[in-house]
C-alpha angles and dihedrals in degrees: 000000000000119000116243109283096022123118107251094207093053091046092052091049091051091050092050091050091048091053092047091047090052090051090050091045093238112149120231123209118201109194125191090228131020130181125181118233110251092215097068116134098212144359120211114197126205116193131197141359095300092063098052095093093048091049093050091048089056091052090050094047094047090042090229130137121240118246116216115201127159097343092311129105123215137190114195115205118171104296096345131089122203111199131193118197133173095239 
């Protein structure tokens, strides 16, 4: 159930991704604070439900955990950021 003021659609998306990540055995880190490095070379954005599997496969292949911060998932690999958003 979403907390007052939260977007229900985003919350449901996050929960579905968490369940799928658990099935795929991809760890998720949920930090209190998160700042992106300004020196990243590129950001690759995945959007929507259809891209969840591809995003999780990248985390598995790179052997990196997923970072969840403010309804958005991130994989940090060297100077690249892979981002998964609801829309």
